[in-house]
mmCIF file of the N, C-alpha and C atoms, coordinates in Angstrom:
data_MODEL
# 
_entry.id   MODEL 
# 
loop_
_atom_site.group_PDB 
_atom_site.id 
_atom_site.type_symbol 
_atom_site.label_atom_id 
_atom_site.label_alt_id 
_atom_site.label_comp_id 
_atom_site.label_asym_id 
_atom_site.label_entity_id 
_atom_site.label_seq_id 
_atom_site.pdbx_PDB_ins_code 
_atom_site.Cartn_x 
_atom_site.Cartn_y 
_atom_site.Cartn_z 
_atom_site.occupancy 
_atom_site.B_iso_or_equiv 
_atom_site.pdbx_formal_charge 
_atom_site.auth_seq_id 
_atom_site.auth_comp_id 
_atom_site.auth_asym_id 
_atom_site.auth_atom_id 
_atom_site.pdbx_PDB_model_num 
ATOM 1   N N  . MET A 1 1  ? 9.093   -15.427 -31.516 1.00 0.00 ? 1  MET A N  1 
ATOM 2   C CA . MET A 1 1  ? 8.371   -14.881 -30.488 1.00 0.00 ? 1  MET A CA 1 
ATOM 3   C C  . MET A 1 1  ? 8.609   -13.835 -30.292 1.00 0.00 ? 1  MET A C  1 
ATOM 4   N N  . ASP A 1 2  ? 7.451   -13.110 -29.362 1.00 0.00 ? 2  ASP A N  1 
ATOM 5   C CA . ASP A 1 2  ? 8.158   -11.934 -28.976 1.00 0.00 ? 2  ASP A CA 1 
ATOM 6   C C  . ASP A 1 2  ? 8.644   -11.714 -27.964 1.00 0.00 ? 2  ASP A C  1 
ATOM 7   N N  . LYS A 1 3  ? 9.733   -10.857 -27.488 1.00 0.00 ? 3  LYS A N  1 
ATOM 8   C CA . LYS A 1 3  ? 10.657  -10.573 -26.548 1.00 0.00 ? 3  LYS A CA 1 
ATOM 9   C C  . LYS A 1 3  ? 9.786   -10.450 -25.638 1.00 0.00 ? 3  LYS A C  1 
ATOM 10  N N  . ASN A 1 4  ? 8.554   -9.702  -25.328 1.00 0.00 ? 4  ASN A N  1 
ATOM 11  C CA . ASN A 1 4  ? 8.018   -9.445  -24.137 1.00 0.00 ? 4  ASN A CA 1 
ATOM 12  C C  . ASN A 1 4  ? 7.788   -10.877 -23.192 1.00 0.00 ? 4  ASN A C  1 
ATOM 13  N N  . ILE A 1 5  ? 7.524   -11.897 -24.376 1.00 0.00 ? 5  ILE A N  1 
ATOM 14  C CA . ILE A 1 5  ? 7.038   -13.190 -23.509 1.00 0.00 ? 5  ILE A CA 1 
ATOM 15  C C  . ILE A 1 5  ? 8.003   -13.543 -22.743 1.00 0.00 ? 5  ILE A C  1 
ATOM 16  N N  . PHE A 1 6  ? 9.578   -13.378 -23.685 1.00 0.00 ? 6  PHE A N  1 
ATOM 17  C CA . PHE A 1 6  ? 10.361  -13.778 -22.738 1.00 0.00 ? 6  PHE A CA 1 
ATOM 18  C C  . PHE A 1 6  ? 10.896  -12.867 -21.580 1.00 0.00 ? 6  PHE A C  1 
ATOM 19  N N  . ALA A 1 7  ? 10.761  -11.834 -21.472 1.00 0.00 ? 7  ALA A N  1 
ATOM 20  C CA . ALA A 1 7  ? 10.965  -10.914 -20.462 1.00 0.00 ? 7  ALA A CA 1 
ATOM 21  C C  . ALA A 1 7  ? 10.170  -11.375 -19.323 1.00 0.00 ? 7  ALA A C  1 
ATOM 22  N N  . ALA A 1 8  ? 8.688   -11.543 -19.579 1.00 0.00 ? 8  ALA A N  1 
ATOM 23  C CA . ALA A 1 8  ? 7.605   -11.738 -18.417 1.00 0.00 ? 8  ALA A CA 1 
ATOM 24  C C  . ALA A 1 8  ? 8.112   -13.325 -18.088 1.00 0.00 ? 8  ALA A C  1 
ATOM 25  N N  . ILE A 1 9  ? 8.468   -13.993 -18.631 1.00 0.00 ? 9  ILE A N  1 
ATOM 26  C CA . ILE A 1 9  ? 8.760   -15.448 -18.133 1.00 0.00 ? 9  ILE A CA 1 
ATOM 27  C C  . ILE A 1 9  ? 9.926   -15.354 -17.066 1.00 0.00 ? 9  ILE A C  1 
ATOM 28  N N  . ALA A 1 10 ? 11.039  -14.388 -17.728 1.00 0.00 ? 10 ALA A N  1 
ATOM 29  C CA . ALA A 1 10 ? 12.222  -14.278 -16.969 1.00 0.00 ? 10 ALA A CA 1 
ATOM 30  C C  . ALA A 1 10 ? 12.079  -13.604 -15.820 1.00 0.00 ? 10 ALA A C  1 
ATOM 31  N N  . LEU A 1 11 ? 11.149  -12.696 -15.317 1.00 0.00 ? 11 LEU A N  1 
ATOM 32  C CA . LEU A 1 11 ? 10.602  -12.000 -14.603 1.00 0.00 ? 11 LEU A CA 1 
ATOM 33  C C  . LEU A 1 11 ? 10.052  -12.761 -13.374 1.00 0.00 ? 11 LEU A C  1 
ATOM 34  N N  . ALA A 1 12 ? 9.216   -13.757 -14.144 1.00 0.00 ? 12 ALA A N  1 
ATOM 35  C CA . ALA A 1 12 ? 8.508   -14.630 -13.227 1.00 0.00 ? 12 ALA A CA 1 
ATOM 36  C C  . ALA A 1 12 ? 9.320   -15.714 -12.582 1.00 0.00 ? 12 ALA A C  1 
ATOM 37  N N  . LEU A 1 13 ? 10.092  -16.010 -13.193 1.00 0.00 ? 13 LEU A N  1 
ATOM 38  C CA . LEU A 1 13 ? 11.388  -17.042 -12.911 1.00 0.00 ? 13 LEU A CA 1 
ATOM 39  C C  . LEU A 1 13 ? 12.037  -16.357 -11.436 1.00 0.00 ? 13 LEU A C  1 
ATOM 40  N N  . HIS A 1 14 ? 12.481  -15.055 -11.840 1.00 0.00 ? 14 HIS A N  1 
ATOM 41  C CA . HIS A 1 14 ? 13.270  -14.165 -10.812 1.00 0.00 ? 14 HIS A CA 1 
ATOM 42  C C  . HIS A 1 14 ? 12.483  -14.253 -9.390  1.00 0.00 ? 14 HIS A C  1 
ATOM 43  N N  . GLU A 1 15 ? 11.191  -13.838 -9.715  1.00 0.00 ? 15 GLU A N  1 
ATOM 44  C CA . GLU A 1 15 ? 10.385  -13.699 -8.395  1.00 0.00 ? 15 GLU A CA 1 
ATOM 45  C C  . GLU A 1 15 ? 10.082  -14.898 -7.719  1.00 0.00 ? 15 GLU A C  1 
ATOM 46  N N  . TYR A 1 16 ? 10.050  -15.931 -8.401  1.00 0.00 ? 16 TYR A N  1 
ATOM 47  C CA . TYR A 1 16 ? 9.783   -17.289 -7.776  1.00 0.00 ? 16 TYR A CA 1 
ATOM 48  C C  . TYR A 1 16 ? 10.653  -18.036 -7.227  1.00 0.00 ? 16 TYR A C  1 
ATOM 49  N N  . GLN A 1 17 ? 11.990  -17.384 -7.699  1.00 0.00 ? 17 GLN A N  1 
ATOM 50  C CA . GLN A 1 17 ? 13.243  -17.965 -6.587  1.00 0.00 ? 17 GLN A CA 1 
ATOM 51  C C  . GLN A 1 17 ? 13.556  -17.267 -5.520  1.00 0.00 ? 17 GLN A C  1 
ATOM 52  N N  . GLY A 1 18 ? 12.663  -16.395 -5.238  1.00 0.00 ? 18 GLY A N  1 
ATOM 53  C CA . GLY A 1 18 ? 12.589  -15.306 -3.789  1.00 0.00 ? 18 GLY A CA 1 
ATOM 54  C C  . GLY A 1 18 ? 13.607  -14.029 -3.960  1.00 0.00 ? 18 GLY A C  1 
ATOM 55  N N  . ASN A 1 19 ? 13.505  -13.524 -5.336  1.00 0.00 ? 19 ASN A N  1 
ATOM 56  C CA . ASN A 1 19 ? 14.347  -12.463 -5.591  1.00 0.00 ? 19 ASN A CA 1 
ATOM 57  C C  . ASN A 1 19 ? 13.487  -11.213 -5.302  1.00 0.00 ? 19 ASN A C  1 
ATOM 58  N N  . ASN A 1 20 ? 12.113  -11.360 -4.902  1.00 0.00 ? 20 ASN A N  1 
ATOM 59  C CA . ASN A 1 20 ? 11.501  -10.084 -4.849  1.00 0.00 ? 20 ASN A CA 1 
ATOM 60  C C  . ASN A 1 20 ? 10.877  -9.875  -3.624  1.00 0.00 ? 20 ASN A C  1 
ATOM 61  N N  . VAL A 1 21 ? 11.825  -10.237 -2.410  1.00 0.00 ? 21 VAL A N  1 
ATOM 62  C CA . VAL A 1 21 ? 11.272  -10.203 -0.938  1.00 0.00 ? 21 VAL A CA 1 
ATOM 63  C C  . VAL A 1 21 ? 11.325  -8.842  -0.484  1.00 0.00 ? 21 VAL A C  1 
ATOM 64  N N  . HIS A 1 22 ? 10.488  -8.201  0.401   1.00 0.00 ? 22 HIS A N  1 
ATOM 65  C CA . HIS A 1 22 ? 10.363  -6.845  1.211   1.00 0.00 ? 22 HIS A CA 1 
ATOM 66  C C  . HIS A 1 22 ? 10.636  -7.152  2.261   1.00 0.00 ? 22 HIS A C  1 
ATOM 67  N N  . ASP A 1 23 ? 10.433  -7.999  3.063   1.00 0.00 ? 23 ASP A N  1 
ATOM 68  C CA . ASP A 1 23 ? 11.178  -8.125  4.398   1.00 0.00 ? 23 ASP A CA 1 
ATOM 69  C C  . ASP A 1 23 ? 11.630  -9.638  4.927   1.00 0.00 ? 23 ASP A C  1 
ATOM 70  N N  . LYS A 1 24 ? 12.726  -9.415  5.435   1.00 0.00 ? 24 LYS A N  1 
ATOM 71  C CA . LYS A 1 24 ? 13.491  -10.791 5.824   1.00 0.00 ? 24 LYS A CA 1 
ATOM 72  C C  . LYS A 1 24 ? 13.282  -11.172 6.545   1.00 0.00 ? 24 LYS A C  1 
ATOM 73  N N  . GLU A 1 25 ? 12.266  -10.535 7.867   1.00 0.00 ? 25 GLU A N  1 
ATOM 74  C CA . GLU A 1 25 ? 11.537  -11.212 8.670   1.00 0.00 ? 25 GLU A CA 1 
ATOM 75  C C  . GLU A 1 25 ? 9.953   -11.862 8.743   1.00 0.00 ? 25 GLU A C  1 
ATOM 76  N N  . PRO A 1 26 ? 10.281  -13.254 8.429   1.00 0.00 ? 26 PRO A N  1 
ATOM 77  C CA . PRO A 1 26 ? 8.727   -13.798 8.226   1.00 0.00 ? 26 PRO A CA 1 
ATOM 78  C C  . PRO A 1 26 ? 8.083   -13.715 9.330   1.00 0.00 ? 26 PRO A C  1 
ATOM 79  N N  . GLY A 1 27 ? 6.570   -13.803 9.160   1.00 0.00 ? 27 GLY A N  1 
ATOM 80  C CA . GLY A 1 27 ? 5.848   -13.656 10.435  1.00 0.00 ? 27 GLY A CA 1 
ATOM 81  C C  . GLY A 1 27 ? 5.852   -12.346 11.154  1.00 0.00 ? 27 GLY A C  1 
ATOM 82  N N  . PHE A 1 28 ? 6.049   -11.462 10.794  1.00 0.00 ? 28 PHE A N  1 
ATOM 83  C CA . PHE A 1 28 ? 6.367   -10.164 11.124  1.00 0.00 ? 28 PHE A CA 1 
ATOM 84  C C  . PHE A 1 28 ? 5.366   -9.053  10.664  1.00 0.00 ? 28 PHE A C  1 
ATOM 85  N N  . ILE A 1 29 ? 4.387   -8.907  10.750  1.00 0.00 ? 29 ILE A N  1 
ATOM 86  C CA . ILE A 1 29 ? 3.868   -7.163  10.436  1.00 0.00 ? 29 ILE A CA 1 
ATOM 87  C C  . ILE A 1 29 ? 4.483   -5.939  11.001  1.00 0.00 ? 29 ILE A C  1 
ATOM 88  N N  . CYS A 1 30 ? 4.816   -5.210  9.716   1.00 0.00 ? 30 CYS A N  1 
ATOM 89  C CA . CYS A 1 30 ? 5.834   -3.893  10.340  1.00 0.00 ? 30 CYS A CA 1 
ATOM 90  C C  . CYS A 1 30 ? 4.320   -2.707  9.872   1.00 0.00 ? 30 CYS A C  1 
ATOM 91  N N  . ILE A 1 31 ? 3.696   -2.642  10.638  1.00 0.00 ? 31 ILE A N  1 
ATOM 92  C CA . ILE A 1 31 ? 2.510   -1.706  9.899   1.00 0.00 ? 31 ILE A CA 1 
ATOM 93  C C  . ILE A 1 31 ? 2.521   -0.526  11.077  1.00 0.00 ? 31 ILE A C  1 
ATOM 94  N N  . LYS A 1 32 ? 3.225   0.571   11.052  1.00 0.00 ? 32 LYS A N  1 
ATOM 95  C CA . LYS A 1 32 ? 2.829   1.837   12.142  1.00 0.00 ? 32 LYS A CA 1 
ATOM 96  C C  . LYS A 1 32 ? 1.710   2.620   11.947  1.00 0.00 ? 32 LYS A C  1 
ATOM 97  N N  . PRO A 1 33 ? 0.964   2.829   12.857  1.00 0.00 ? 33 PRO A N  1 
ATOM 98  C CA . PRO A 1 33 ? -0.302  3.706   12.810  1.00 0.00 ? 33 PRO A CA 1 
ATOM 99  C C  . PRO A 1 33 ? 0.162   4.980   12.269  1.00 0.00 ? 33 PRO A C  1 
ATOM 100 N N  . ARG A 1 34 ? -0.499  5.753   11.343  1.00 0.00 ? 34 ARG A N  1 
ATOM 101 C CA . ARG A 1 34 ? -0.203  6.969   11.190  1.00 0.00 ? 34 ARG A CA 1 
ATOM 102 C C  . ARG A 1 34 ? -1.647  7.971   11.345  1.00 0.00 ? 34 ARG A C  1 
ATOM 103 N N  . HIS A 1 35 ? -1.321  9.012   11.913  1.00 0.00 ? 35 HIS A N  1 
ATOM 104 C CA . HIS A 1 35 ? -2.799  9.869   11.998  1.00 0.00 ? 35 HIS A CA 1 
ATOM 105 C C  . HIS A 1 35 ? -2.724  10.710  10.937  1.00 0.00 ? 35 HIS A C  1 
ATOM 106 N N  . THR A 1 36 ? -4.028  10.843  10.298  1.00 0.00 ? 36 THR A N  1 
ATOM 107 C CA . THR A 1 36 ? -4.149  11.882  9.144   1.00 0.00 ? 36 THR A CA 1 
ATOM 108 C C  . THR A 1 36 ? -5.560  12.623  9.503   1.00 0.00 ? 36 THR A C  1 
ATOM 109 N N  . LEU A 1 37 ? -5.604  13.666  8.807   1.00 0.00 ? 37 LEU A N  1 
ATOM 110 C CA . LEU A 1 37 ? -6.886  13.912  8.471   1.00 0.00 ? 37 LEU A CA 1 
ATOM 111 C C  . LEU A 1 37 ? -7.773  13.738  7.452   1.00 0.00 ? 37 LEU A C  1 
ATOM 112 N N  . TRP A 1 38 ? -7.689  12.500  6.920   1.00 0.00 ? 38 TRP A N  1 
ATOM 113 C CA . TRP A 1 38 ? -8.518  12.255  5.596   1.00 0.00 ? 38 TRP A CA 1 
ATOM 114 C C  . TRP A 1 38 ? -9.732  11.851  6.666   1.00 0.00 ? 38 TRP A C  1 
ATOM 115 N N  . ASN A 1 39 ? -10.120 11.410  7.581   1.00 0.00 ? 39 ASN A N  1 
ATOM 116 C CA . ASN A 1 39 ? -11.344 11.180  8.242   1.00 0.00 ? 39 ASN A CA 1 
ATOM 117 C C  . ASN A 1 39 ? -11.659 11.974  9.690   1.00 0.00 ? 39 ASN A C  1 
ATOM 118 N N  . ALA A 1 40 ? -10.748 13.120  9.863   1.00 0.00 ? 40 ALA A N  1 
ATOM 119 C CA . ALA A 1 40 ? -11.179 13.963  10.437  1.00 0.00 ? 40 ALA A CA 1 
ATOM 120 C C  . ALA A 1 40 ? -12.850 14.474  10.577  1.00 0.00 ? 40 ALA A C  1 
ATOM 121 N N  . LYS A 1 41 ? -13.496 14.160  11.520  1.00 0.00 ? 41 LYS A N  1 
ATOM 122 C CA . LYS A 1 41 ? -14.740 15.024  11.614  1.00 0.00 ? 41 LYS A CA 1 
ATOM 123 C C  . LYS A 1 41 ? -14.825 16.291  11.763  1.00 0.00 ? 41 LYS A C  1 
ATOM 124 N N  . PHE A 1 42 ? -13.897 16.896  12.453  1.00 0.00 ? 42 PHE A N  1 
ATOM 125 C CA . PHE A 1 42 ? -14.223 18.281  12.477  1.00 0.00 ? 42 PHE A CA 1 
ATOM 126 C C  . PHE A 1 42 ? -13.974 18.850  11.023  1.00 0.00 ? 42 PHE A C  1 
ATOM 127 N N  . LEU A 1 43 ? -13.203 18.195  10.283  1.00 0.00 ? 43 LEU A N  1 
ATOM 128 C CA . LEU A 1 43 ? -13.483 18.963  8.951   1.00 0.00 ? 43 LEU A CA 1 
ATOM 129 C C  . LEU A 1 43 ? -14.676 18.860  8.081   1.00 0.00 ? 43 LEU A C  1 
ATOM 130 N N  . SER A 1 44 ? -15.191 17.401  8.275   1.00 0.00 ? 44 SER A N  1 
ATOM 131 C CA . SER A 1 44 ? -16.370 16.972  7.681   1.00 0.00 ? 44 SER A CA 1 
ATOM 132 C C  . SER A 1 44 ? -17.590 17.336  7.922   1.00 0.00 ? 44 SER A C  1 
ATOM 133 N N  . MET A 1 45 ? -17.869 17.953  9.137   1.00 0.00 ? 45 MET A N  1 
ATOM 134 C CA . MET A 1 45 ? -19.185 18.169  9.641   1.00 0.00 ? 45 MET A CA 1 
ATOM 135 C C  . MET A 1 45 ? -19.177 20.023  9.688   1.00 0.00 ? 45 MET A C  1 
ATOM 136 N N  . THR A 1 46 ? -20.298 20.514  9.265   1.00 0.00 ? 46 THR A N  1 
ATOM 137 C CA . THR A 1 46 ? -20.383 21.948  9.556   1.00 0.00 ? 46 THR A CA 1 
ATOM 138 C C  . THR A 1 46 ? -20.766 22.328  10.627  1.00 0.00 ? 46 THR A C  1 
ATOM 139 N N  . GLN A 1 47 ? -20.502 23.698  10.860  1.00 0.00 ? 47 GLN A N  1 
ATOM 140 C CA . GLN A 1 47 ? -20.894 24.361  12.239  1.00 0.00 ? 47 GLN A CA 1 
ATOM 141 C C  . GLN A 1 47 ? -22.439 24.463  12.507  1.00 0.00 ? 47 GLN A C  1 
ATOM 142 N N  . LYS A 1 48 ? -23.053 24.120  13.785  1.00 0.00 ? 48 LYS A N  1 
ATOM 143 C CA . LYS A 1 48 ? -24.421 24.681  14.141  1.00 0.00 ? 48 LYS A CA 1 
ATOM 144 C C  . LYS A 1 48 ? -24.696 26.189  13.930  1.00 0.00 ? 48 LYS A C  1 
ATOM 145 N N  . PRO A 1 49 ? -25.744 26.379  13.026  1.00 0.00 ? 49 PRO A N  1 
ATOM 146 C CA . PRO A 1 49 ? -26.027 27.552  12.960  1.00 0.00 ? 49 PRO A CA 1 
ATOM 147 C C  . PRO A 1 49 ? -26.205 28.390  14.331  1.00 0.00 ? 49 PRO A C  1 
ATOM 148 N N  . LEU A 1 50 ? -25.824 29.800  14.675  1.00 0.00 ? 50 LEU A N  1 
ATOM 149 C CA . LEU A 1 50 ? -26.372 30.427  15.831  1.00 0.00 ? 50 LEU A CA 1 
ATOM 150 C C  . LEU A 1 50 ? -27.736 30.845  15.635  1.00 0.00 ? 50 LEU A C  1 
ATOM 151 N N  . ARG A 1 51 ? -28.483 30.802  16.888  1.00 0.00 ? 51 ARG A N  1 
ATOM 152 C CA . ARG A 1 51 ? -29.705 31.434  16.667  1.00 0.00 ? 51 ARG A CA 1 
ATOM 153 C C  . ARG A 1 51 ? -29.805 32.525  17.306  1.00 0.00 ? 51 ARG A C  1 
ATOM 154 N N  . LYS A 1 52 ? -30.392 33.935  16.875  1.00 0.00 ? 52 LYS A N  1 
ATOM 155 C CA . LYS A 1 52 ? -30.411 34.997  17.502  1.00 0.00 ? 52 LYS A CA 1 
ATOM 156 C C  . LYS A 1 52 ? -31.576 35.330  17.652  1.00 0.00 ? 52 LYS A C  1 
# 
């Protein structure tokens, strides 16, 4: 058999046993708002032309 199959099975069993946990606090969402300029309207809108 292919060694990659054994590696995939071992990794799946490792994660199934709970060894791939990012947060130790179940039920808590840890998202903090970050203000970025990706949706800033002043950067995406063109200026109104001046009439003379």
